[in-house]
C-alpha positions in Angstrom: -14.9 113.2 -104.2 -13.6 111.8 -100.6 -14.1 108.9 -98.4 -16.7 111.0 -96.5 -19.6 110.7 -99.6 -20.0 107.3 -98.5 -22.0 105.7 -96.0 -22.2 101.9 -94.9 -24.4 100.1 -92.9 -23.2 99.2 -89.2 -22.5 95.5 -88.0 -25.9 96.5 -85.8 -27.8 97.5 -88.7 -28.2 101.1 -88.4 -26.6 103.2 -91.3 -23.4 105.3 -90.9 -22.0 108.1 -92.8 -18.7 108.3 -92.8 -18.9 112.1 -92.4 -19.1 111.4 -89.0 -15.5 110.5 -89.2 -13.8 113.6 -90.9 -10.9 115.5 -89.1 -10.1 111.8 -88.4 -7.1 110.2 -89.5 -9.0 106.9 -90.7 -7.3 103.1 -91.3 -10.1 100.8 -93.3 -9.5 97.5 -93.4 -11.6 94.5 -94.9 -11.7 92.0 -91.8 -12.5 88.1 -91.9 -12.7 86.0 -88.7 -10.9 82.6 -90.4 -8.1 84.0 -91.9 -4.3 83.7 -91.5 -4.5 87.6 -90.8 -7.4 87.0 -88.1 -4.8 87.8 -85.5 -4.3 91.6 -86.7 -7.3 92.6 -84.8 -5.5 92.3 -82.5 -2.8 95.0 -83.5 -5.5 97.0 -85.0 -7.1 97.4 -81.5 -3.7 98.2 -80.2 -3.3 101.2 -82.5 -7.2 102.2 -82.1 -6.8 102.2 -78.5 -3.5 104.4 -78.2 -4.4 107.3 -80.8 -7.6 107.5 -80.9 -7.7 110.3 -78.8 -5.7 111.9 -81.2 -8.6 111.6 -84.0 -7.6 108.4 -85.1 -10.1 105.5 -86.0 -10.0 101.8 -87.3 -13.3 101.0 -89.4 -13.6 97.4 -90.2 -15.4 96.0 -93.0 -15.7 92.1 -92.7 -15.4 90.6 -95.8 -16.6 86.7 -97.1 -15.0 87.0 -100.5 -11.7 85.4 -99.9 -11.6 81.5 -99.3 -15.3 82.0 -97.6 -13.4 83.5 -93.9 -15.8 85.4 -92.9 -19.1 82.7 -92.9 -21.2 84.0 -90.1 -23.4 86.2 -89.1 -22.9 89.9 -88.3 -23.7 88.9 -84.3 -21.3 86.1 -84.5 -18.7 88.4 -86.0 -19.0 90.9 -83.3 -18.8 88.3 -80.6 -16.2 86.8 -82.2 -13.6 90.1 -82.1 -15.1 91.0 -78.7 -14.1 88.0 -76.9 -11.0 87.3 -79.1 -9.4 90.9 -79.6 -11.7 92.5 -77.4 -12.2 94.7 -80.4 -13.6 98.2 -79.5 -13.0 100.1 -82.9 -16.3 100.4 -85.2 -16.8 97.1 -87.4 -19.7 97.0 -90.2 -22.2 95.0 -91.9 -20.4 91.9 -94.2 -19.3 93.6 -97.7 -17.8 92.5 -101.1 -14.8 94.8 -101.7 -14.0 93.3 -105.4 -16.4 93.0 -108.3 -19.6 93.9 -109.7 -21.2 94.3 -106.3 -18.3 95.9 -104.5 -19.4 98.3 -102.0 -18.9 101.5 -103.1 -16.4 102.5 -100.8 -14.0 99.7 -101.4 -14.3 100.6 -105.7 -13.7 104.2 -104.8 -10.3 103.3 -102.1 -9.0 101.1 -105.1 -9.2 103.8 -107.7 -7.4 106.1 -105.5 -4.7 103.4 -103.8 -3.8 100.5 -105.8 -2.3 97.7 -105.1 1.1 95.5 -106.6 1.9 96.0 -110.4 -0.8 98.8 -109.8 -3.8 96.4 -109.2 -6.7 98.1 -108.2 -8.2 94.4 -107.4 -7.9 93.6 -103.8 -6.2 90.7 -103.2 -7.0 89.3 -99.7 -8.4 89.9 -96.3 -6.9 92.5 -94.2 -5.9 95.0 -97.0 -5.4 98.4 -95.4 -6.4 101.8 -96.5 -5.1 105.1 -94.4 -7.2 107.8 -95.0 -6.0 111.6 -93.7 -8.2 113.8 -91.5 -9.2 115.6 -95.1 -10.6 112.1 -96.3 -7.9 111.5 -98.8 -6.8 108.2 -99.6 -2.9 108.0 -98.7 -1.9 104.5 -98.7 -2.9 101.1 -99.3 -1.1 97.8 -97.2 -1.2 94.9 -98.1 -2.8 91.7 -95.9 0.3 90.9 -94.7 1.6 94.2 -93.2 0.9 94.0 -89.9 -0.7 96.9 -87.9 2.3 97.7 -85.8 4.6 98.3 -89.4 1.9 101.4 -90.1 2.0 103.2 -86.6 4.7 105.7 -87.6 2.7 106.6 -90.9 -0.8 106.9 -88.8 2.0 109.1 -86.4 2.7 111.3 -88.7 -0.6 112.1 -89.8 -1.9 113.0 -86.5 
């Protein structure tokens, strides 16, 4: 099994198979518009712009499970990201990333890459998962890790 087995609804409401990202290095991030880490959108967009021609993609998954920091609709989220950070990488509809209603993709990601003290649970917004071109989860990064600090690991996988 790999991430290519999953699909999710895009922020525009279309069903997207992650199979379409086969052969790309992927950074999957659970995001929020009203979080102390929201400014990381800028770094994520910079990485995407810098490496998308080298088969790299960022996939943003808004989540409202942490302090109600993503209260808006998909349209609100899309406008916020575009206007404030120029986000052009693929964004998806809001998902749950922990608990019994967690999106299956995030259940898989947390099984493959555990966090601090080997915990599976995602603790906050902007947890990042780096995935190889083969669809294997390579590493998990804490919310406080800025996207710029992940760049060397992305380059290594490209």
